[in-house]
C-alpha positions in Angstrom: 0.5 -15.4 13.7 1.0 -12.9 10.6 -2.0 -12.4 8.4 0.4 -13.3 5.7 0.7 -16.9 7.1 -2.8 -17.2 7.5 -5.2 -15.2 5.2 -8.1 -16.7 6.0 -7.9 -15.0 9.3 -7.4 -11.7 8.0 -9.8 -12.3 5.8 -12.7 -12.8 8.5 -11.0 -10.6 11.1 -11.6 -7.7 8.3 -15.4 -9.0 7.6 -15.9 -9.1 11.5 -16.6 -5.2 11.1 -19.8 -4.2 9.4 -18.6 -0.9 8.2 -16.1 -2.9 6.0 -18.6 -5.3 4.9 -20.9 -2.3 3.6 -17.6 -1.1 2.1 -17.2 -4.2 0.2 -20.9 -4.1 -0.9 -20.6 -0.8 -2.2 -17.8 -1.7 -4.1 -19.2 -4.7 -5.6 -20.9 -2.0 -7.8 -17.3 -0.6 -9.4 -14.5 1.2 -8.4 -15.0 4.5 -6.0 -12.9 6.9 -4.5 -12.8 7.4 -0.9 -15.0 10.1 -0.3 -17.7 8.1 -2.6 -17.1 5.1 -0.3 -17.6 7.6 2.9 -20.9 9.5 1.4 -23.3 6.9 3.4 -21.4 6.7 6.3 -21.3 9.2 9.3 -17.3 9.1 9.7 -14.4 10.9 8.2 -12.2 10.4 5.5 -9.4 9.2 7.4 -11.4 6.9 9.3 -12.3 5.3 5.9 -8.9 4.6 4.8 -8.2 2.8 8.1 -11.1 0.4 7.3 -9.6 0.2 3.7 -6.2 -0.3 5.0 -7.9 -3.6 6.4 -9.5 -4.8 3.9 -6.4 -3.9 1.6 -4.2 -5.8 3.7 -6.7 -9.1 3.8 -6.3 -8.9 0.0 -10.2 -8.0 -0.3 -9.4 -5.0 -2.4 -6.4 -3.3 -4.4 -5.9 0.7 -4.4 -4.9 2.3 -7.7 -3.5 5.7 -8.7 -5.7 7.7 -10.9 -4.0 11.7 -10.7 -4.7 12.3 -7.3 -7.1 10.0 -6.1 -6.5 6.5 -5.0 -9.6 4.4 -6.2 -10.7 1.3 -4.4 -11.6 -2.0 -6.1 -13.2 -5.3 -5.0 -11.1 -8.4 -5.3 -13.4 -10.9 -5.2 -10.9 -13.8 -5.8 -9.9 -13.4 -2.2 -13.4 -14.2 -1.3 -13.2 -17.9 -2.7 -10.8 -19.4 0.2 -13.9 -18.4 2.4 -16.4 -20.1 0.5 -14.5 -23.0 -0.1 -13.7 -23.1 4.1 -17.6 -22.5 4.4 -18.9 -25.2 2.0 -17.1 -27.8 4.2 -19.4 -26.9 6.6 -22.4 -26.2 3.9 -22.3 -30.1 3.1 -22.1 -31.1 6.7 -25.4 -29.0 7.3 -27.3 -30.2 4.2 -26.2 -33.8 5.2 -27.7 -33.3 8.7 -31.2 -31.4 7.3 -31.3 -34.1 4.5 -31.1 -36.8 7.8 -34.1 -34.7 9.3 -36.0 -34.8 6.1 -35.9 -38.2 6.3 -36.8 -38.9 9.9 -39.7 -36.3 9.9 -40.9 -38.1 6.8 -40.9 -41.8 8.8 -42.5 -40.0 11.5 -45.4 -38.6 9.4 -45.8 -42.2 7.7 -45.8 -43.7 11.4 -48.6 -41.2 12.1 -50.4 -41.7 8.7 -50.5 -45.5 9.6 -52.0 -45.0 13.1 
């Protein structure tokens, strides 16, 4: 299945790498050039560019043109699909925690009676 057919898989694949997540965190502060993105990482510019291409294909960033540079910018809209997918599981686990809380209260009340 191509990334275009399943954008959520492409997004998760891009987010699976800790370097790419760190790049997204840096871009959450604003647009940066490849050199600025590469500063905290022990990797070459071409290696950073490869990470940027993965993020761009997943729709998580966009790259513009500014003179000789191609600054990268976070596209947070792409993360909404991830949030929507996760919210289903969040509701599931919140219900389970509510059930557990009710059960623990019941046990505590039984213990108080004894």
